[in-house]
C-alpha positions as CSV (number, residue, x, y, z in Angstrom):
1,M,26.1,-16.4,21.2
2,D,24.1,-17.1,24.3
3,D,21.3,-14.9,23.6
4,K,18.9,-16.6,26.2
5,N,21.3,-15.8,29.1
6,P,19.9,-12.8,30.9
7,K,23.5,-11.7,31.8
8,S,24.6,-11.5,28.2
9,S,24.5,-8.2,26.4
10,S,21.8,-9.5,24.1
11,G,19.8,-10.9,27.0
12,R,19.9,-7.5,28.7
13,F,18.8,-5.8,25.6
14,R,15.8,-8.1,25.1
15,K,14.7,-7.7,28.7
16,W,15.0,-4.0,28.6
17,F,13.4,-3.5,25.1
18,K,10.5,-5.8,25.9
19,R,9.7,-3.7,29.0
20,K,10.3,-0.4,27.6
21,H,9.3,-0.4,23.9
22,K,6.2,-2.5,23.2
23,K,5.0,-0.6,20.1
24,K,4.2,-2.7,17.2
25,R,5.9,-2.0,13.8
26,P,3.5,-0.9,11.2
27,D,3.4,-3.0,8.0
28,P,0.7,-3.1,5.3
29,C,1.5,-6.6,4.5
30,Y,0.3,-8.3,7.6
31,N,-2.4,-8.0,10.3
32,Q,-1.0,-5.7,13.0
33,D,-3.4,-7.0,15.5
34,E,-1.9,-10.5,15.4
35,L,1.3,-9.6,17.3
36,S,1.5,-8.5,20.9
37,G,4.4,-6.2,21.9
38,D,6.3,-9.3,23.3
39,D,5.6,-11.5,20.4
40,F,6.8,-8.8,18.0
41,M,10.1,-8.2,19.8
42,E,10.6,-11.9,20.0
43,D,10.3,-12.2,16.3
44,V,12.6,-9.3,15.6
45,H,15.2,-10.7,18.0
46,V,15.1,-14.2,16.5
47,S,14.9,-13.1,13.0
48,S,17.8,-10.9,13.3
49,F,20.0,-13.9,13.9
50,E,18.3,-16.6,12.0
51,M,17.1,-14.8,8.9
52,D,18.4,-16.0,5.6
53,P,16.8,-13.8,3.0
54,C,16.4,-15.2,-0.5
55,T,14.2,-14.6,-3.5
56,S,12.0,-17.3,-4.8
57,T,9.7,-17.4,-7.9
58,N,6.0,-18.1,-7.5
59,E,3.4,-18.6,-10.2
60,L,0.1,-16.8,-10.5
61,R,-2.5,-17.4,-13.1
62,I,-4.3,-14.3,-14.5
63,F,-7.4,-14.1,-16.5
64,V,-7.7,-11.0,-18.8
65,G,-11.0,-10.3,-20.6
66,T,-12.1,-7.5,-22.8
67,W,-15.6,-6.7,-24.1
68,N,-17.4,-3.8,-25.9
69,V,-20.9,-4.1,-24.8
70,A,-22.3,-1.5,-27.1
71,G,-23.8,0.8,-24.5
72,R,-26.1,-1.9,-23.0
73,S,-26.8,-2.3,-19.3
74,P,-26.0,-5.5,-17.5
75,V,-29.2,-7.5,-17.0
76,G,-30.0,-10.5,-14.8
77,S,-30.1,-13.0,-17.8
78,L,-26.5,-11.9,-18.7
79,A,-25.2,-13.7,-15.5
80,V,-25.5,-17.0,-17.4
81,D,-23.5,-15.7,-20.4
82,L,-21.0,-14.1,-18.2
83,E,-20.1,-17.4,-16.4
84,E,-19.6,-18.8,-19.9
85,W,-17.1,-16.1,-20.7
86,L,-15.2,-16.3,-17.4
87,K,-15.0,-20.1,-17.3
88,P,-14.2,-19.8,-13.6
89,Q,-11.5,-22.2,-12.4
90,D,-9.9,-22.6,-9.0
91,A,-6.6,-22.2,-10.7
92,V,-7.2,-18.4,-11.6
93,D,-5.7,-16.2,-9.0
94,I,-6.6,-12.8,-10.6
95,Y,-9.4,-11.7,-12.8
96,V,-9.0,-8.5,-14.8
97,F,-11.9,-7.2,-16.9
98,G,-11.9,-4.4,-19.5
99,F,-15.1,-3.0,-20.8
100,Q,-15.9,-0.5,-23.5
101,E,-19.1,1.4,-24.0
102,I,-20.8,0.6,-20.7
103,V,-22.7,3.7,-21.4
104,P,-23.9,4.9,-24.8
105,L,-21.4,7.3,-26.3
106,K,-23.8,10.2,-26.7
107,T,-23.1,13.8,-26.0
108,R,-24.6,13.9,-22.6
109,T,-22.7,10.9,-21.4
110,V,-19.3,12.1,-22.9
111,I,-19.4,15.7,-21.6
112,G,-21.7,15.2,-18.6
113,A,-21.0,14.0,-15.0
114,E,-19.9,10.5,-14.5
115,D,-22.7,8.1,-13.5
116,P,-21.4,5.5,-11.1
117,K,-24.3,3.2,-11.4
118,K,-23.2,1.4,-14.4
119,A,-19.8,0.5,-12.9
120,K,-21.5,-0.6,-9.7
121,N,-23.9,-2.9,-11.6
122,W,-21.2,-4.5,-13.6
123,N,-19.1,-5.1,-10.4
124,L,-22.1,-6.6,-8.7
125,L,-22.8,-8.9,-11.7
126,I,-19.0,-9.9,-12.0
127,G,-18.8,-10.6,-8.2
128,K,-21.9,-12.7,-8.4
129,A,-20.5,-14.7,-11.3
130,L,-17.1,-15.3,-9.8
131,N,-18.2,-16.3,-6.2
132,E,-21.4,-18.3,-6.9
133,C,-19.6,-20.5,-9.3
134,F,-17.5,-21.8,-6.5
135,G,-20.5,-22.7,-4.4
136,R,-20.0,-19.7,-2.0
137,P,-22.9,-17.4,-1.2
138,W,-23.0,-14.0,-2.5
139,L,-25.0,-11.6,-0.3
140,T,-27.6,-9.6,-2.2
141,P,-28.0,-6.7,-1.8
142,M,-24.5,-5.7,-0.9
143,V,-24.0,-3.8,2.4
144,N,-22.8,-0.3,1.5
145,P,-22.3,-1.0,-2.2
146,I,-19.4,0.6,-4.1
147,S,-20.5,3.7,-5.7
148,S,-17.2,5.4,-6.8
149,D,-16.0,5.7,-10.3
150,S,-12.4,5.6,-9.1
151,Y,-11.8,2.9,-6.5
152,H,-8.8,0.9,-5.0
153,Y,-7.8,-0.5,-1.9
154,A,-5.6,0.6,1.0
155,A,-5.0,-0.8,4.4
156,V,-7.3,0.6,7.1
157,P,-5.4,2.0,10.2
158,V,-6.0,-0.2,13.3
159,S,-7.6,2.6,15.2
160,E,-10.2,3.2,12.5
161,K,-10.8,-0.5,12.0
162,R,-11.6,-0.9,15.8
163,A,-13.9,2.0,15.7
164,S,-15.7,1.2,12.6
165,F,-15.8,-2.5,12.7
166,S,-15.8,-3.4,16.4
167,A,-18.0,-6.5,15.9
168,I,-15.5,-8.1,13.5
169,S,-12.7,-10.2,14.6
170,D,-9.3,-8.5,14.8
171,N,-7.8,-11.3,12.8
172,T,-10.1,-10.4,9.8
173,P,-8.1,-8.1,7.5
174,M,-10.3,-5.0,6.6
175,W,-9.7,-2.7,3.6
176,R,-11.1,0.5,2.3
177,P,-11.3,2.1,-1.2
178,I,-9.7,5.3,-1.8
179,T,-11.4,7.7,-4.3
180,Q,-10.6,11.0,-5.7
181,Q,-13.4,12.7,-3.9
182,R,-14.4,10.7,-0.8
183,H,-13.7,7.5,1.2
184,H,-16.3,4.7,1.0
185,R,-16.4,1.6,3.2
186,Q,-15.8,-1.7,1.6
187,P,-18.9,-3.8,1.3
188,V,-18.8,-6.7,3.7
189,I,-19.4,-9.8,1.6
190,G,-19.8,-13.1,3.4
191,G,-18.2,-16.2,2.0
192,S,-16.7,-14.5,-1.1
193,K,-13.7,-16.1,-2.7
194,Y,-12.6,-13.1,-4.8
195,K,-12.2,-9.5,-3.7
196,L,-12.6,-6.4,-5.7
197,M,-9.0,-4.8,-5.7
198,A,-9.5,-1.9,-8.1
199,S,-12.3,-0.3,-10.3
200,K,-12.0,2.7,-12.6
201,K,-14.6,4.2,-15.1
202,M,-14.1,6.9,-17.6
203,V,-17.3,7.4,-19.6
204,G,-17.7,4.1,-21.3
205,V,-14.2,2.6,-20.6
206,F,-14.2,0.4,-17.4
207,I,-11.6,-1.8,-15.6
208,S,-12.3,-4.1,-12.7
209,V,-9.6,-6.2,-11.0
210,W,-10.5,-9.1,-8.7
211,M,-8.1,-11.3,-6.6
212,K,-8.4,-14.4,-4.7
213,K,-9.0,-13.6,-1.0
214,E,-6.3,-16.1,0.1
215,L,-3.7,-14.3,-1.9
216,L,-4.0,-11.3,0.3
217,K,-3.0,-13.4,3.3
218,K,-0.2,-15.3,1.4
219,Y,1.4,-12.3,-0.3
220,C,2.1,-8.6,0.3
221,V,-0.1,-6.7,-2.1
222,S,0.4,-3.0,-2.1
223,N,0.4,0.3,-3.9
224,V,-2.9,-0.4,-5.7
225,K,-3.5,2.7,-7.9
226,V,-5.7,3.8,-10.8
227,S,-5.2,6.2,-13.6
228,S,-7.1,7.4,-16.6
229,V,-6.3,9.2,-19.9
230,A,-8.9,10.8,-22.1
231,C,-7.9,11.2,-25.7
232,G,-11.1,11.3,-27.7
233,I,-12.9,14.3,-29.1
234,M,-10.5,17.2,-29.4
235,G,-7.9,14.9,-27.9
236,Y,-9.2,15.3,-24.3
237,L,-12.7,13.9,-24.1
238,G,-13.3,10.5,-22.5
239,N,-15.2,8.9,-25.4
240,K,-11.8,7.3,-26.3
241,G,-8.8,6.6,-24.1
242,S,-7.8,4.3,-21.3
243,V,-8.2,3.4,-17.6
244,S,-5.3,1.6,-15.8
245,V,-4.6,-0.2,-12.6
246,S,-1.1,-0.5,-11.0
247,M,-0.2,-2.8,-8.1
248,L,2.7,-4.5,-6.4
249,I,2.5,-8.1,-5.5
250,E,5.5,-8.9,-3.3
251,G,8.5,-7.7,-5.4
252,T,6.8,-7.7,-8.9
253,S,4.9,-4.7,-10.2
254,F,1.9,-5.2,-12.6
255,C,0.0,-2.7,-14.8
256,F,-3.3,-3.5,-16.5
257,I,-4.5,-1.1,-19.2
258,A,-8.1,-1.2,-20.6
259,A,-8.3,1.0,-23.7
260,H,-10.9,2.1,-26.4
261,L,-9.1,3.5,-29.4
262,A,-10.3,5.5,-32.5
263,S,-12.7,3.6,-34.8
264,G,-12.8,3.6,-38.6
265,E,-11.2,1.8,-41.5
266,K,-10.5,4.6,-43.7
267,K,-7.0,6.0,-44.6
268,G,-5.6,7.8,-41.6
269,D,-7.7,6.1,-39.1
270,E,-4.8,3.8,-38.1
271,G,-2.7,6.8,-37.5
272,R,-5.3,8.2,-35.2
273,R,-5.2,4.9,-33.1
274,N,-1.4,5.1,-33.1
275,H,-1.4,8.6,-31.8
276,Q,-3.8,7.7,-29.0
277,V,-1.6,4.8,-27.9
278,T,1.4,7.3,-27.8
279,E,-0.7,9.6,-25.7
280,I,-1.7,6.9,-23.2
281,F,1.9,6.0,-22.8
282,K,2.9,9.5,-22.2
283,R,0.1,10.7,-20.0
284,T,-0.7,7.6,-17.8
285,S,1.0,8.2,-14.4
286,F,0.6,6.7,-10.9
287,P,1.7,9.4,-8.6
288,R,3.4,8.9,-5.3
289,S,1.5,8.8,-2.1
290,A,1.7,11.6,0.4
291,K,3.4,9.4,2.9
292,G,6.2,8.7,0.5
293,D,6.1,5.0,1.4
294,D,6.1,3.8,-2.2
295,S,9.3,5.2,-3.6
296,L,10.1,2.0,-5.5
297,H,6.7,1.9,-7.2
298,P,6.6,2.7,-11.0
299,L,5.2,6.0,-12.1
300,T,4.6,5.1,-15.8
301,I,3.3,2.1,-17.7
302,L,6.6,0.9,-19.1
303,G,8.2,1.1,-15.6
304,H,6.3,-2.1,-14.6
305,D,7.6,-5.8,-14.6
306,R,4.4,-7.2,-16.1
307,I,2.1,-5.2,-18.4
308,F,-1.3,-6.2,-20.0
309,W,-2.9,-4.0,-22.6
310,F,-6.4,-4.9,-23.8
311,G,-9.6,-3.5,-25.1
312,D,-11.4,-2.5,-28.2
313,L,-8.2,-1.4,-30.0
314,N,-10.1,-1.0,-33.3
315,Y,-7.2,-2.0,-35.5
316,R,-8.7,-3.3,-38.9
317,L,-7.7,-5.3,-41.9
318,Y,-5.9,-3.0,-44.3
319,N,-5.8,-3.3,-48.2
320,L,-8.2,-6.1,-48.1
321,E,-11.4,-6.2,-50.1
322,D,-14.5,-6.9,-48.1
323,N,-15.6,-10.0,-50.0
324,L,-12.2,-11.6,-49.9
325,A,-12.1,-11.0,-46.1
326,R,-15.5,-12.8,-45.8
327,H,-14.3,-15.6,-48.1
328,L,-11.2,-16.2,-45.8
329,I,-13.4,-16.1,-42.7
330,K,-15.7,-18.7,-44.2
331,K,-12.6,-20.9,-44.9
332,Q,-11.3,-20.3,-41.4
333,D,-8.0,-19.3,-42.8
334,W,-6.9,-17.2,-39.9
335,K,-3.3,-17.2,-41.0
336,A,-4.0,-15.6,-44.3
337,L,-6.3,-13.2,-42.8
338,Q,-3.7,-12.0,-40.3
339,E,-1.4,-11.0,-43.1
340,F,-3.7,-7.9,-43.5
341,D,-4.0,-7.2,-39.7
342,E,-3.0,-3.6,-38.8
343,L,-2.0,-4.5,-35.2
344,R,0.4,-7.1,-36.4
345,R,2.1,-4.4,-38.4
346,E,2.4,-2.1,-35.3
347,Q,3.8,-5.0,-33.3
348,E,6.5,-5.6,-35.9
349,D,7.6,-2.0,-36.4
350,G,5.2,0.5,-34.7
351,V,3.8,1.8,-31.4
352,F,3.4,-1.9,-30.1
353,Q,6.8,-3.0,-31.1
354,S,8.1,-6.0,-29.1
355,W,4.6,-6.4,-27.5
356,R,3.3,-10.0,-27.6
357,E,-0.1,-11.6,-28.4
358,G,-1.4,-15.1,-28.4
359,N,-2.1,-17.1,-31.6
360,I,-5.4,-15.9,-33.1
361,E,-7.3,-19.0,-33.9
362,F,-10.8,-17.5,-33.8
363,A,-13.0,-15.5,-36.1
364,P,-12.9,-11.6,-36.1
365,T,-14.9,-10.2,-33.2
366,Y,-16.5,-7.3,-35.0
367,K,-18.9,-6.1,-36.4
368,Y,-22.0,-8.3,-36.0
369,S,-25.3,-7.2,-37.8
370,S,-27.4,-7.0,-34.6
371,L,-28.0,-8.4,-31.2
372,N,-28.5,-12.1,-30.9
373,C,-27.1,-12.5,-34.5
374,N,-24.2,-14.5,-35.9
375,R,-24.1,-12.7,-39.2
376,Y,-21.5,-9.9,-39.7
377,S,-22.8,-6.5,-40.7
378,G,-22.7,-5.4,-44.3
379,G,-21.6,-7.7,-47.1
380,L,-23.2,-8.1,-50.4
381,P,-26.1,-7.6,-50.8
382,N,-26.1,-5.0,-48.2
383,R,-29.2,-4.8,-46.1
384,S,-31.0,-1.4,-45.9
385,G,-29.8,0.8,-43.0
386,E,-27.0,-1.6,-42.1
387,K,-23.4,-0.3,-41.8
388,Q,-20.9,-1.7,-44.2
389,R,-18.1,-3.0,-42.1
390,T,-15.3,-5.3,-43.0
391,P,-15.0,-7.8,-40.2
392,A,-11.9,-7.4,-38.0
393,W,-10.2,-8.4,-34.8
394,C,-10.9,-5.2,-33.0
395,D,-10.8,-6.8,-29.5
396,R,-7.3,-7.6,-28.5
397,I,-5.1,-8.6,-25.6
398,L,-1.3,-7.9,-25.5
399,W,1.4,-8.2,-23.0
400,Y,4.9,-6.9,-22.3
401,G,7.6,-8.0,-20.0
402,K,9.4,-11.3,-19.0
403,G,8.0,-14.0,-16.9
404,V,4.6,-14.2,-18.7
405,K,3.3,-17.3,-20.5
406,I,-0.1,-17.4,-22.4
407,L,-2.1,-20.5,-21.8
408,S,-5.1,-19.8,-23.8
409,Y,-6.5,-17.0,-26.2
410,L,-10.1,-17.3,-27.4
411,R,-13.4,-15.5,-28.0
412,S,-16.8,-16.3,-26.4
413,E,-20.0,-16.6,-28.3
414,I,-22.1,-14.2,-26.3
415,K,-24.5,-12.3,-28.6
416,F,-25.1,-9.5,-26.2
417,S,-23.6,-6.8,-28.5
418,D,-22.1,-6.3,-31.9
419,H,-18.8,-7.4,-30.4
420,R,-17.7,-10.8,-29.2
421,P,-15.8,-10.9,-25.8
422,V,-12.1,-12.1,-25.9
423,S,-10.3,-13.5,-23.0
424,A,-6.7,-14.8,-22.3
425,L,-5.4,-16.9,-19.5
426,F,-1.7,-16.2,-18.4
427,S,0.7,-17.9,-16.2
428,T,3.1,-15.3,-14.7
429,Q,6.0,-15.3,-12.2
430,I,6.3,-13.1,-9.2
431,E,9.4,-12.6,-6.9
432,V,8.8,-13.4,-3.3
433,T,11.4,-12.6,-0.6
434,K,11.4,-15.5,1.8
435,S,13.2,-16.1,5.2
436,T,13.3,-18.4,8.1
437,N,10.6,-16.1,9.6
438,P,7.9,-15.4,6.9
439,R,6.5,-12.5,8.7
440,F,9.6,-10.3,8.0
441,S,11.7,-9.5,5.0
442,A,15.4,-8.7,5.0
443,K,14.8,-5.0,5.5
444,D,13.6,-5.7,9.0
445,T,17.2,-6.6,10.2
446,S,18.6,-3.1,9.5
447,V,19.5,-1.3,12.8
448,P,18.0,2.1,11.9
449,N,14.5,0.7,11.4
450,I,14.1,-0.7,14.8
451,M,16.6,1.0,17.1
452,P,14.7,3.0,19.8
453,P,15.5,6.7,19.5
454,E,16.2,7.0,23.3
455,L,19.2,4.5,22.9
456,I,21.0,6.7,20.4
457,G,23.5,9.3,21.7
458,T,22.3,9.3,25.3
459,S,24.7,8.8,28.4
460,R,21.7,7.7,30.6
461,N,21.2,4.6,28.5
462,N,24.7,4.1,27.4
463,E,25.1,0.6,28.6
464,E,21.9,-0.6,27.0
465,G,22.8,1.4,23.8
466,Q,26.1,-0.3,23.6
467,A,24.6,-3.7,24.2
468,Y,22.1,-3.0,21.4
469,V,24.7,-1.9,18.9
470,A,27.0,-4.8,19.7
471,V,24.2,-7.4,19.2
472,F,23.1,-6.1,15.9
473,K,26.6,-5.5,14.7
474,K,27.4,-9.1,15.1
475,A,24.1,-10.2,13.5
476,T,24.9,-8.0,10.5
477,E,28.4,-9.4,10.2
478,A,27.1,-13.0,10.5
479,S,24.4,-12.3,7.8
480,S,27.1,-10.8,5.4
481,I,29.5,-13.7,6.0
482,H,26.6,-16.2,5.2
483,K,25.6,-14.2,2.0
484,Q,29.2,-14.4,0.7
485,K,29.4,-18.2,1.4
486,V,26.2,-18.7,-0.5
């Protein structure tokens, strides 16, 4: 087909369309200001004939960490310990953090209004640790710091971006957080390598998701949403429960759930934990947006492709005497100790059936006697005023779904609280739709998406309309024949 010939039907169409229809096609996955009207139509025209859509598999590395900080506030000296926990590496694409008890679980914090300061301070500390480890400056204080308890990114409309950020280059992608109550502008952080993608706090449970800045240019990251489920006192208070983040990276959906479940090692406590897990599965939802542009996005936890569940799950060692448990810990016989682990039982035939976990080759993470101490609480002889607790692996990281491989699973020796933080490094696959023109996916070739309305059913533009239909009909047929051959 001689599409460059101005006398051909496709040539006439190109010439007419470039003159009459220079609107840019909105797409949250690339910078709209990059394309002029002419450039955009050139790409549509060329891609409609040359596009060979296919799905490839790319790898991402995800760090997932969980830590019960026992109601303590982040302090400056903690930054050094935090870096040891994160063990930042250039290979990590996404960092996901789950915290429990970032505020003391007292009556006023459980039933009172949410205080966003704790979440903001933790985000500041995490951002500082992540970005300064790579030799990139982290501006302090932040400009317009994040102050919302419920925070996630959405693309800023071009008009708003130009009005609010006229001093910033049009090639710089800008984002804004969406909150339940009001909008806040994203802090402009110079030289940062990781961006905060989502953050959600419910009383003491807190999740924070960070992504490499370059991934936002390489992949389409969309439908970032947050959800919370309170299932503590009376089944509906936020001292226990979960906060979750859902997002779509290209064609693969991710869900991250940070949870804090019922405590206790008495008979019936395991049942309370299981009930809360069931409630979290049932009540966690990620509603559709008002625009209806996310019809393929999962609404529930189990609707996602890759799912990570982590936190202070509080599962204990059942039917095991305290002194025997401590003896096995001293021998570092983790395999024998795991025979009594409640969560293992739930994975075999319970609420976490078919969920997976890395090999536990570290000591139980709870409960330590006091701050800055390596001795477990209780034991014989029991110290006055000290809680008697059999050590257990309360802090865990599980995953569900295909295409996930665990690379490491370990605990860190930070003595900040009576829990030790736990982390896991994963390699996961994502599906990426590629074509000869990387700016567009296969859906951009469909006639209804780009046909100008004035060309449909009008006698005045009948000639141009027939040329348009003829061109795209042949393109569609050519694409269909090519797919059959492949």
